[in-house]
Residue, then its C-alpha position, 0 to 999 in steps of 0.5 A: m231815380l226821382f226824375k225818371p218816369t215809370y212809363v213814357f207815351d207819345k201822348a195821353g191818348d195813347i194810354t189805353p185802359g188795357f195797359l192800365k188794367k195790366h199794370n193794376i192802375k185804377g186811377l189817373i192823376l192828370d196834368l192839364d196844360n200840354t198834357l190834355t190841351t195846349h197851354n192855356n187853352p180854355a177848351p179840351p180838344q175832341s181827342s181829349l174828350d174821347w180819351i176821357g170818355r174811354m177811360k171813364s167807360s172802362g172804370i178808370k177814375l180820373m182827377i186833374v192836378s194842376n199848378n194853375h189857379a182855380p179860375r183856369v182849371t174849374p171850367f176845363a175840368g167841368q167840360l171833362g166832367i172830372d174833379f180837380v185839385s188846383e194850385g197843386k204845387k207840383p213837384l211838392t206832393f200836396g196836390y197828389t195827396k189830396a187827389i189820391e184821397k178824392l179818388g178813394l184809391e190806394k196809391k199803389n193803384v194810382a199813376a200820374v200823367g204829365d208832360q214835365i219831368f221836373t214837376d209831374v214826374l218828380g212830384s209823382n215819384l216823390k209821392g210814391i206813385r207811378s209816373i207816366f210821361v207824355f210828350p207835350i202837345e205843343p212845344e213852349t217857346g219861352f227860353w226857360f221852357r226850352v232849356k228845361r226840355k233840353i235837360e229833360k231829354a237825359f231822363l227819357p228812354e229812346n222809345p216810348i210805349r206805342 
């Protein structure tokens, strides 16, 4: 099913190199807002810096794909020391295709991590890569975000991987 994530974790930092290696995942495509940091926050939290460091030291390739414009993504990705694709047009597969090419991996060895079913999960499933849903760092307060989050619950398992 296109809206069903392959894996579900509480947060990105719960995804371990061991889990990825067990599932033959050599590269991660990462969402930005509410996956690595709170919405529109210009600086990554220490927890994201630490997690990115663990992934890199374990040989996991990383790439950000964001629907945001380059002025939002460029400084953030620079602080993490990873490449990115801005204006990824998720859930369309354009950004994922470009990211997989930049990672230099086969799509069977790539998964995408994000906090939204209708952009991150749908987009990665349409591309044919595994999707890892993580719960948003901070709930959005806008009306449409609340509606969307309510609908998303139907596609999530009761127990995320812990």
